[in-house]
C-alpha positions in Angstrom: 0.2 0.1 0.3 0.9 3.4 -0.9 0.4 7.3 0.7 -1.5 9.4 -1.5 -4.2 12.6 -1.3 -6.8 13.4 -2.9 -7.2 16.1 -5.2 -10.0 16.0 -7.5 -13.2 14.1 -9.6 -13.2 12.7 -12.8 -16.6 12.3 -14.5 -16.8 10.0 -17.4 -19.7 9.7 -19.6 -18.3 6.6 -21.3 -16.3 4.0 -19.2 -16.0 0.0 -18.5 -19.6 -1.3 -17.5 -17.2 -2.7 -14.5 -16.4 1.0 -13.1 -20.5 1.7 -13.0 -21.5 3.2 -10.3 -17.9 3.8 -8.9 -16.5 7.2 -8.2 -12.9 8.3 -9.8 -10.5 10.2 -8.2 -7.1 12.5 -8.8 -4.9 11.0 -6.5 -1.5 12.6 -5.9 1.1 9.9 -4.5 3.0 11.2 -1.4 5.9 9.8 0.4 6.2 8.8 4.0 6.8 12.7 5.1 3.5 13.6 3.1 5.6 15.1 0.4 4.3 14.5 -3.5 5.8 11.7 -5.0 5.4 11.7 -8.9 2.8 12.6 -11.1 -0.9 12.3 -10.0 -3.2 9.3 -11.6 -6.8 8.3 -11.6 -7.9 5.7 -8.8 -11.1 4.1 -7.8 -12.8 4.5 -4.5 -13.4 1.4 -2.8 -14.0 3.0 0.3 -15.8 6.6 0.3 -12.6 8.9 -0.1 -13.1 12.1 -0.6 -11.3 15.4 -2.1 -8.2 16.2 0.5 -8.7 13.0 2.2 -4.8 11.5 2.7 -5.2 7.5 1.4 -3.9 4.3 1.1 -4.1 2.9 -2.3 -2.6 0.1 -4.4 -1.7 -0.9 -7.7 -1.5 -3.0 -10.3 -3.2 -6.7 -9.8 -4.4 -5.6 -6.3 -6.3 -2.5 -7.8 -8.5 -5.0 -9.6 -9.4 -7.1 -6.8 -10.4 -3.5 -4.5 -13.9 -4.9 -4.4 -15.3 -8.4 -3.5 -17.1 -10.5 -5.7 -16.0 -8.4 -8.6 -13.1 -7.9 -10.8 -12.4 -4.0 -11.8 -10.9 -2.7 -14.6 -8.1 -0.3 -12.7 -4.5 0.1 -12.5 -5.3 2.4 -8.9 -7.7 1.9 -6.2 -7.9 3.5 -2.9 -8.4 1.1 -0.3 -8.1 3.1 2.6 -8.4 6.5 4.7 -5.6 7.5 7.0 -6.3 9.1 10.0 -2.9 10.2 11.2 0.8 9.9 9.9 3.6 9.6 12.6 7.4 9.4 11.4 10.6 9.2 13.1 13.4 11.6 12.4 16.5 9.8 10.7 19.1 9.1 13.0 22.2 9.5 11.5 
């Protein structure tokens, strides 16, 4: 699982039938210090996240299994909402 923040919504007039009724969001991946990491991507929402939420997301084959009993056409799926992040300072 990776960290990300939901930065926007996507509306699609046409999409794969497996995505009917599923929300699509713009997701900015984050590192463990909550700094942006790489480019934004589109992710399906499996848990009811919203704009501004810090979330856990999965990619690849795991993303297709985010919904019980359904295989979804997705490369990224939001699977958890983060309540807080605590990191230890690097010790050298």
